[in-house]
N, C-alpha and C positions, 0 to 999 in steps of 0.2 A: 456396536455403535455405527451409526450411519456416516459414511465418508462424505466429505465436502467436495463439491465439484471444484476443479482448479480455477484459480482466479486468473483471468486473462487480462493483461494490462499492456498498453502501448504507449509510446512516447507522444507527447503533445506537441503541437505546433509552437515554436518559440513565440509567436504572436499572442498566445493565450496567457502567458505569464511573464511578469517582469523578472522574477528570480525564482529559485526553487531548488529541487533535487531531482536527479535522474537515478533511478534505482534498478538493480538487477538482483533477483532472488533465484538461487541455484539449488536449494534443498527445501522440501516441504515435509513436515512431520504431523501426523495425526496426534490427537491428545493421548491415545493409547501408546504412542511411542514408535509406531511404524513410520519410517522415513523413506523418501524416494527423491531422485534427482528432479529438478524443476528448471524451467527456462522461462521465467516470468519477469516482465519489465513494467515499470511505472514511471510516470513523471508527476511530481507534486508541484503545482504552480502556486507561487505566493505573489499576491498583489495588494494594492491598497485596501481592497474590500474584504480580504480574507484569503482562504486557501481552497484549492480544488485538486482532486485526483483526476487523472485522465485515464479512462478505461476503454477497452475495445467495444465495438458495437455501436448501436444507435442511441444509447443513453446520453451521450455527451459527458461533460465534466460532472463530477460528483462533488458537492460541497463537502469540505472537510474543516474540522475545527482544530486549530493549532493549540495544543495543550501545554507545551513547555518549550524552553529553549535551553539546550545543553543538558541532557539529550533532547533533541527535537521530537515531539510527539504529535501525531495527527489521528483524529478519530473521525469515522464516517459511518453512514448508514445508507444501504442500497434500497431501492424501491421494493425489492422482494423481502425486506425485513432483516437481511443479514447485516451484521455490524462488523467493523474492523478497526484495527489500531495499528499504526506504523510507528516504530520508534527508531530514530537514527542517532547513533552515538558519535562523539567527536572524532573518533578514528575512522568513521565511515561505515562501520558494521551496522547492520539493520535487521530488525525483526518485524514481521508483519503477521498479525493474528486475525483470523476471521472466524466469526461465530454465527451459526445458522442452524435452526431446527434441532437444538440440543447437541450439536457436534461442533468441534473446534479443530482448527489446524493452524500451525505456525510455519511461516516461511522464513528462511535465513538467507541473508545476502549482504549487499553493500549498496551505499548511495553516495553520490558525489554532488557537490554544490554546482548549480547552474547559474552563472552570473547573468 
């Protein structure tokens, strides 16, 4: 199975979102079960017009669809065709899965509310 490239995420400027979540993922696991340490961060911005994930690089914010509240869920699609899902539970634990080219990976971490 082809391994996915790590997802590099960075914190967004507070001016980009009214409220949201700041997340840190510390473990990544391939679908086959091989896990490794990770140091990945993301911010999910929530505003009147919807949600956005803030990624590293020149792409800028990625539109995200808010799926649920309690647990909070966010789905997104990157320009390269990869899709992802982030689920944030009430206790702050979080899962992020990414799917591309027939491979999948899951990241485990925590998220906190950003007022």
